[in-house]
N, C-alpha and C positions, 0 to 999 in steps of 0.2 A: 899540515895534512892530518895531524892527530885530531884537531878540533873538527875538521871537515868529516872525518870518519864517524866521530861521536854524533854529530848533527844528523848524518845519514841514518845512523843506527836508531836514534830517537824517532825520526820520521817513519822509518819502516816499522817500528814497534807500534807507533800510533796507528798507522794504516792497518796493521793486522788486527788491532783491537777493535777499530771501527768496523772492519769487515766481519769480524766474528759477532759483533752486536747486531749487524744488519741481518745476518743469516740465522740468528738464534730464534727458535720456535716459541720461546717464552718471553720474548721482548715485551717489556713495559705493559701499556694499556691494551686492552682487547680491541681490535680494529672494528669488530662487528658492532660494537656500541658507540663508535665515534660518530661525529656529525656527518650526515650524508650517507651513513652506512647503518640503517636501523637493524637491530638484531632479529633473529628469526622469531622471537617471542612477541615482537611488535607487529608483525605482519598480519593483516587481516583484523586488526583490533580497532580500526577507526570506525566511529559511530556513524550510522546513517544520517543523512540530512533530516532536518525538521520538514514535515510535509508542507508544501505550499501549492495550492491549487493552480496558480499561474505557471509554476515550473513543471507540474504534473501534465499540464495541457500541452507541453512540448517535449515531454520525457520519452525515452526510448524503452523498448521492451526490456524488462529486468530491473528497471530503476526502482529503488527501494528507499522509503523514508519513514519516519516515525512521527507519531502524534503523542501528546501528553494527555492522559485521561485521568479520571478520578481513581482508577484502579492501577495506574502506572502507564508506561510507555507501550504503544501498540505499533507494530510495524505493518506498512502497506506496500504492495508491489504492483508495478505495471505489468500485467500478465500477458497482454497482447496489444499490438498496435496495427490497426488496418487502415491504410490509406485508400480513399476512394476519390472520385472526381469532385464530389460535393464537400467532403470534409474528411478528417482523420478520426477514427473511433479507437478508444481505449477501454479495455477491461481491466478493472482493478481487483485486487485480491487482499482481503483482510487477513493477514497471516495469523491472527489470534484465533478468530473463529473459523477461518478456512472458507468463509463465504466469498464467492466471486460476485462482483457487481458490474453489470453490463453498462454500456454507454446508453445515452438517452435514446429510447425507442419512439419517442414523439408523444404527442398529447392524445390520450385515450380516456374514456370513461372506465370506471370499474366493471360495469356490466359488459362492455365490449371486450375489455382485456381478459375477463373470465370466459365468456362464451365463445370467443374466437381463438382462445388459447394462444395469445399473441407471444407469450414468451418462449413458445416452442415453434413458432411459425418460421419457416425458412426465409421469408421475406425480410427478416431482421438479423440475418446471419452475421453481417459485418458488425452490427452493434454488439453482438455477442462474441466477437473476436474469432468467429469461424471455429469455436471450441465445440467439438463433438464428444469429448471424453467425459462431459458432465451433462447433467440434466437441469435445464433451465426452468424456472417457475416464477410466477408472480409472487413478490415478497409478502409475507404475512405482516400484520401491522397492529395487532391489538395491544392495548396498554398493559404494562407489567401488573397493574392492580387487578386484571382480569385473568391472570395465569390460573388455570384449572377451574375457571368459572365460565358460565354461559356457553358451554360447549368448546371453549378453547383449550388447547394443550396446557398441561402444567409446567410450562417452560416459556422463556422469553420469545417473543416474536422476532422475526428477522430484522424489522426496523429498530426495535428496541436494542438489539445486539449491536447493530451498525451505529446507531447513535452513541451507545456506550464506548464503542471503539473508535469514535472521532470522525465518522464519515463526512461531517460538514467541514472539516479541516482538510479534506483530501479531494473531493469531487469538485471540479471547476463549474462555477455557475449555479451551484445547487441552492444557494441562499434565496434565489428569486423564484423558487418553484415549489409546488406541492406535488406529492407523489402518490399514486393510487396503491392500494394493497389488496390482498385477497380476502381480508377479514371484514366480514359483514357486521354491522353494528346491531342488526336485528330490530327489535320493537323500538319505536312505534311503527317504523316502516322498513320492511325487509330490504329495500334497495338502497338503504343508507349504509355506507361503508366507512371504515376508518382509513385515514390517509396520513402521510408523513409530512410534516411541515419543515421544508428545507432551510427556512430562515431561523427558526427557534428550536427545532428538534422535537417538537411535540407530536403526539399521536392524537389526531383530532377526528371526531365523528360529525356527521351532519352534512356531509357532501359526497356525491358519488363521482365527482370530478367534472361531470357535465361535458365531457370531451375536451376540457381545458386543463386538466392535471397531466403531469408527465408520468412516464412509465419507465422504470429501470427493472430489469429482471435480476434475479440472483440464482446461484447454483452452488453446490457443495460436493 
């Protein structure tokens, strides 16, 4: 009987110790940092995905990704998604410059895009994401070497900014197209304008689009 009493006492003492350990607020490791339980400091720190045009072509509103540029990483966001019977339109936003880029508005010449003010036409509301809080315009596209010259403003044009921020790594299908701009090359012919080469990223003169260049509008 004496041995039995001693064993019972040992068992009770062990149980009491284990219960006290389980209830202790200062027990061992911090559970918030254990596997499957990320600490509050880690929440929201996951980096956005690298931009991929094929992924963006199917992305939902609010999807954000980044591109690597010469000046560092630049984030882009899917600002709106407008499904229609013919196709789904997406407006992208360059979060560094603040420039919105519309979906493809179709093939137009520089002259038509300017004279008919196509970037503000209600006919292309879906391509512009039905956004009415911003003012859409035909993108400027003069080369950086002409900043402050030939009547151009002394700052980078829209297409130079977008190229610097990695637009060709973002917009689906851009590499096979040439885009008209609002910037006229001037002499020797006033009708010649600058355009953006979607394959190589250059700003080229000598062609007004002839109705075969694509149009994307910008806003800020």
